[in-house]
N, C-alpha and C positions, 0 to 999 in steps of 0.2 A: 633745310629742315631735318635732313638725316643727321647732320652734324649736331644740331641742337638736341635732337632726340637721344643721341648717344650720351650727351652730357647729363640730361635729365635722368636717363636710365642709370648712369654711374652713380649719381647722387642718391637716388632711391636705394640702389643696391648697397651702398656703403651704410646708410642709416639702418637698413634692415639687419645687416651683419653686425652692427654695433648694438643691436637690441632696442632700437628706437621704434616707437609706435606712431604710425601716421595718423594724424587727426585733422579735422576740418574746423575752420573758424569763420565767423560772419564777415561779409564784405560791407554791409551797412553798419556803421559805427556812430557813436555819439561823442567822440572825443579824439583829440590828436595824440599821436605817439611821437612823431618826429618834430612837428612844428605846425602851429595853427595857420601860418601863412602858406602852407603847402597842401591845403585840403580842397577837395572838390565837393561842393555842397550839392545836395540832392533833395528835391521835394519828396516828402514821404508821408502821405495821407494827412496833409495839413501841417506837418511838422518839417523841420529841416534837420537832416542827418548828413553824414559824410561818407564818401567812399574810403575804405581803409587804406592807410599808409603802410601798415604792418600788422601781422597777426600776433605780435609779441605778447601783449597783455593777456590774451586768451591762452596762449601757449604756456605762460607762467602759471595760470590756474591749473591747466592740465598737468603740468610737471609736478605740482604738489600732490597730485593724486596718482600719477602714472610714472613719475620719476624721469623718464627719457622720452621726449616727444618731438615730432617734426611735422612740417607741412610744406606743401608746394602749392602756391595759390597766387592769384593776381594781387598786386598792390598798385596804388595810384598816387602819384606825386604831382601836384600843381606847381612844380618847380620851373621857373623860367630859364631853363638851361638849354643852350643850343650847342651841344658838343657831340662828338662821335660816339659817346658812351652813355647818353641819357635818353630815357624814354619816359613818357608820362604814365604809361601802363606797362608793367613788366611782371614776369613770373618770378616770384620771390621764394627762395628756399630758406626756411627759418627753422630753428631748433631751440629747445630749452632743456636744461639738464639740472636736476636737483642734486644737492650735496656735491657741488662742483665749484672750483675756484679758478682764478685767472690762468694758472699754470696748466690745470687740467684742460681748460678751454683751448689754449694755444696748441697743446698736444693733439687734441681732437681735430682741430682745423687742419693741422699739418697732415694728419693721417687721411683726412677727407680729400684734400687737394691731391695728394699722391694717389689715392685710390681712383679718383675720377680721371686723372691723367693717365694712369695705367689702363683704365677701362677704354679710354679713347685710343690708346696705342694698340690695344688688343682687338677692338671692334671697329675702329674708324680709319683703317688704313687708306681706303679709297677717298674718304673725305679729307684726310690730311693732305693727300697728294693733290686733290682738287684745289686746295687753298695754298699749296706750296709750302706747307709747314713741315720742316725737317723733323724726323722722329727723334733725332739726337737731342733736340731742345727739350722735349717732354721726358725723354729718358733721364736727362740730368735732373729734372724736377723730381722724378720718382726716387732717384738715388741720393740726392743732396739733403743736407740738414739745413732748414730755414733759419737764417740769422734773426736775432731779436734786437731791437733798438728802442730806446725811450724817445718820446716826443722831443725831449731836450737835445738828444743826439742828432736826430734828423733835422731839427730846426737849425742847428749850427751848419749843417751841410747846405740846406736851402738858402740860408741867409747870405752865404758867400756869393751866391749868384743873384739873390734878390735882397740887397741890403736894406730895403725899406720894410722888410718883414719884421714884425715885432712878436716877442714871446706872447703866446695866447692867441695869435692869429690862426685861423683855420688854414689848412694846407690845401691849396687848389691844384688843379690838374697840372699846371706848369711846374709847381713846386714838387709834386710827386714824380714828375718825369726827371727832374734834376736829382732827386734822392735815389731813384732806382736805376739811373743810367748805367751804373757800373755793375749791376747784378743781372744774372740770367735765370734766377729762380726767385720765387716770392720772398718777401721779408715781412716780419711782424713789426708794427710800431705800437707801443703800449704807453700807458700813463699820459694820456692827453690832458691838457688843462681842464679843470672842472667846468669852466665857463663855456667850453666848446661842446659839451655833451649834454644830452637831455637829462631831466631830473631823475630818471630811474637808474642811472649809472651810480655805482657805489664809490664814494670818495675813499682814497687810500688812507687808512687810519694813521699811518706814519707820515703822510704828506697830503693833507686834505685839499690842497690847491690842485691836485691831480686826481684822476679817477682810475679805477681798476678796469681799464678797457683795453682793447687791442683792435687795430685794423690790419688787414692783410693787403699789402701793395704788390701788385703783379709787376714784373719787369717789362722791358721793351716799350715803356711809355703807356702802358694800359692802366696804371694807377690802382686805386682802391677797388678790391673785389669783395671784401668782407668787412662788415662793421659788427663789433661784438663786445661783450664785457660781463663783469659781475653786476648783478642787480642789487639795488638797495633792498635788503630783506628784513631790516628792523624797522618797526613802526615809526619811531621818533626820527630816525635817519631819513626815511622816505618823506615824511611830512615836512621836515626841515628843508630838504632839497626842493620840495614843491613850493614852499613859501619863498625861498630864494628866487625861484623862477616866476614868482607872482602868479601862481596858479591857484585856483579855488579847489580846495580839498574835496568839497562836496561833488564837484564835477567828475571825480575819479573815486567815488566812495567805495564801489565794489572792488576796485583794485587795491585801495588802501586797506580794506577789511581783510584782505588776504594776509597782510602783515599783522593786523590787529589781533586776529584770532589764531595766530601760529604760523610761522614761516621757517624756512631753512635756507642756508646759503645756496644760491643757484646762479647759473650763467646761461647765456644764450647769444644768438647772433643771426645774421642773415646775409644772403648774397643774391644778386640778380643772376639767374642762370644764363640769360642771354649775354650779359657782360662777361661771365665766366667762360662761356663758349667762344666769345670774341677773342679773348686772350689765348685760350688753349689752341685754337686753330689759326691764330694770327690773322684774323679778319680785319678788313680796313675800317668797317663801321658796324655799329651794333645792329643796324638794319639788316645786315647780312645774316643774322641769327634769328630773325623774326619774320614770319610770313606776312603779317599785316601790322607793321609798326605804328605806334601812336606817339606822335611828337607834338610840339607846339603848333606846327603847321600842317599836320597830317591826321585827319580823322576819317578818311575814306580811301579805298573801299572798306 
């Protein structure tokens, strides 16, 4: 818990130094962000609502008024995943930035990761020793430039080991291990196929079969730690993406209105702080970074 607290502290410290305002968002919501099949339904005074998967939509609203905002709050995913890096309830660090594009976003994320890694080096020496994490590994993270690859490029790497992989397939944990096995610092993967990403991701105007998004993959087999991207900020663009996804616009009317009555280019993303801590300290399992983990098989104590 001391190790996790150091990571939380480092993230808060970075956001404050970058001029971001911490805001709070609701946990009860009435619509999906990531996917309707991953929602926990809750009875709510005779109605059915869901536990939030992400604070993103609310952060986008805040960003249009306050420009740079972030939150650290629980998110809930009814995702049937039994891996060493998945939880059904996790503390989610998310941010949104107005007047920002994909290059700005990747630069921000690289600064953030380096800042938190430096914070862990400065404040978490005993914790690093406890987990057997060598300081040289994090020192290299702080000093190195993170490389950037398109989905196309990493797809070719993964396909050599997994020939059954087809362009447009989502990259699973085994694929990400293959992609990152020769790296010792995180890498960016950008321009994923449009079909893989939710409707709010903005298609690249020069290549609309891909979106202006980026994931950060941690080395040493830890895989994705950040998912992020540019948001659809034009009304017609957003509505078009929703129709492609067969979503009812009326179910997201307040979110659509944000574009209808004036919007600006903006970006955002999120990372699970326990998964982040798991990689920074080279923990064996995400349970090591959580006091009372919630998984498919664990709801007590």
